[in-house]
C-alpha positions in Angstrom: -31.0 18.6 -13.9 -29.6 16.1 -11.5 -26.2 17.2 -10.1 -23.7 14.5 -9.0 -20.4 15.0 -7.3 -17.7 12.3 -7.7 -14.9 11.8 -5.2 -12.0 9.5 -5.9 -10.2 8.1 -2.8 -6.8 7.7 -4.3 -3.8 10.0 -4.4 -1.8 8.0 -7.0 -1.0 9.8 -10.2 -2.2 6.9 -12.4 -5.0 5.8 -10.1 -7.4 3.1 -11.4 -9.9 4.5 -8.9 -9.8 7.9 -10.7 -10.1 6.2 -14.1 -13.1 4.2 -12.9 -14.6 7.4 -11.4 -14.2 9.3 -14.8 -15.8 6.4 -16.7 -18.8 6.4 -14.3 -19.0 10.2 -14.6 -19.1 10.0 -18.4 -21.9 7.5 -18.4 -23.9 9.6 -15.9 -23.3 12.7 -18.0 -24.6 10.8 -21.0 -27.9 10.5 -19.1 -28.3 14.3 -18.9 -26.9 14.7 -15.4 -24.3 17.2 -14.4 -21.1 15.8 -12.8 -18.4 17.6 -10.9 -15.4 15.6 -9.9 -13.6 16.7 -6.8 -10.0 15.5 -7.2 -8.5 15.0 -3.7 -5.1 14.9 -5.3 -5.5 18.6 -6.0 -7.1 19.6 -2.7 -5.4 20.6 0.5 -7.4 18.9 3.2 -6.3 18.6 6.9 -6.8 15.5 8.9 -10.2 15.6 10.5 -9.9 16.5 14.2 -13.6 16.9 14.9 -13.7 20.7 14.6 -16.8 22.3 13.0 -14.7 24.6 10.8 -11.2 24.6 9.3 -10.5 28.3 8.4 -6.9 27.6 7.4 -8.1 25.1 4.7 -10.4 26.7 2.1 -10.7 23.4 0.3 -12.7 22.0 3.2 -15.4 24.6 2.5 -15.1 23.9 -1.2 -15.7 20.1 -0.5 -18.6 20.8 1.8 -20.2 23.3 -0.5 -20.0 21.1 -3.6 -21.5 18.1 -1.8 -24.2 20.3 -0.2 -25.3 21.4 -3.6 -25.3 17.9 -5.1 -28.2 15.6 -5.4 -26.0 12.5 -5.5 -22.5 11.2 -5.1 -20.2 8.7 -6.7 -17.5 7.5 -4.3 -14.6 5.5 -5.8 -11.9 4.0 -3.6 -9.0 1.7 -3.8 -9.3 -1.1 -1.3 -6.4 -0.9 1.1 -6.0 -3.6 3.8 -9.6 -4.7 3.4 -11.3 -1.3 3.6 -11.6 2.1 2.0 -8.6 4.5 1.6 -7.7 6.8 4.5 -7.9 9.8 2.2 -11.6 9.1 1.3 -12.5 8.4 4.9 -10.9 11.6 5.9 -12.8 13.6 3.2 -16.1 12.1 4.4 -15.2 12.8 8.0 -14.7 16.5 7.1 -18.4 16.6 6.2 -21.4 16.1 8.3 -25.1 15.2 8.1 -25.6 18.7 6.7 -23.7 17.8 3.6 -24.3 14.0 3.2 -27.8 13.3 4.5 -30.2 12.4 1.7 -27.6 12.0 -1.0 -28.1 9.1 -3.4 -24.8 7.4 -3.7 -23.1 5.0 -6.1 -20.0 3.1 -4.9 -17.0 1.8 -6.8 -14.0 -0.1 -5.4 -10.8 -1.0 -7.2 -8.5 -3.8 -6.0 -5.2 -5.3 -7.2 -6.4 -8.8 -6.3 -9.7 -10.6 -6.5 -12.9 -8.4 -6.3 -14.7 -8.4 -3.1 -17.1 -6.2 -1.2 -15.2 -5.1 1.9 -14.6 -1.5 0.9 -18.1 -1.2 -0.6 -19.7 -2.6 2.6 -17.7 -0.1 4.7 -18.8 2.8 2.5 -22.4 1.6 2.7 -22.2 1.7 6.5 -20.7 5.2 6.5 -23.4 6.5 4.1 -26.2 4.8 6.0 -24.9 6.3 9.2 -25.1 9.9 7.7 -28.6 9.1 6.3 -27.4 8.8 2.7 -29.1 6.4 0.2 -26.8 3.9 -1.5 -28.0 2.4 -4.8 -28.0 -1.4 -4.9 -25.8 -1.5 -8.1 -22.1 -1.3 -7.1 -18.9 -1.9 -8.9 -15.9 -3.9 -7.6 -13.0 -4.0 -10.1 -10.6 -6.8 -9.2 -7.1 -7.1 -10.7 -7.4 -3.5 -11.9 -4.1 -3.7 -13.6 -5.7 -5.8 -16.4 -9.2 -4.2 -16.4 -8.2 -1.1 -18.4 -6.5 -0.4 -21.7 -3.5 2.0 -21.7 -6.0 4.7 -22.8 -8.2 4.0 -19.8 -11.0 2.1 -21.6 -12.7 -1.0 -20.0 -11.5 -4.2 -21.6 -14.4 -6.4 -20.3 -17.8 -5.9 -22.0 -19.7 -7.3 -19.0 -17.9 -4.8 -16.7 -18.8 -2.0 -19.2 -22.4 -3.1 -19.0 -22.2 -2.9 -15.2 -21.0 0.7 -15.4 -24.0 1.5 -17.7 -26.4 -0.1 -15.2 -24.7 1.7 -12.3 -25.1 5.1 -14.0 -28.7 4.4 -15.0 -29.6 3.4 -11.4 -27.8 6.4 -9.9 -29.5 8.9 -12.2 -33.0 7.2 -11.9 -32.9 6.9 -8.1 -31.6 10.4 -7.7 -34.4 11.8 -9.8 -37.0 9.7 -7.9 -35.7 10.9 -4.5 -35.7 14.5 -5.7 -39.4 14.2 -6.9 -40.4 12.9 -3.5 -38.6 15.5 -1.4 
């Protein structure tokens, strides 16, 4: 069974990034994959200082171990000042090639304004740098405040279809890469 780890890059209580991550995870699970969501809001992670180990922060090891065991990733981030959130960048910086290399990765960005690809492009560069494989399907949700119902459901059918295509691509490509390696 394909194992996917989802990481949301927002610390807000009612985060649209976390909602989008959960929706993607549900679709991936419907395709017979296992999904574990690491909620950075519940983890105590230090700022990355380039050390190899962080013995005073057991959540660093939890993060690294979960990602090491995964076949693929879903990274969801709010777009802040034209890029990814600092908390997601820090979480990625706390890992290395050992954890991230070879991971098939799906990317989601959430914006208050018009959708664009800035955060998604930055995440692509980061994952390429650590030898990850980013699927071509990506999701940028603009004007997030009107994309979801109060219950966290998608209001736009075309966006819901993109989530389905995203999940299918992530699971299919993860299985293909596992077969080859």
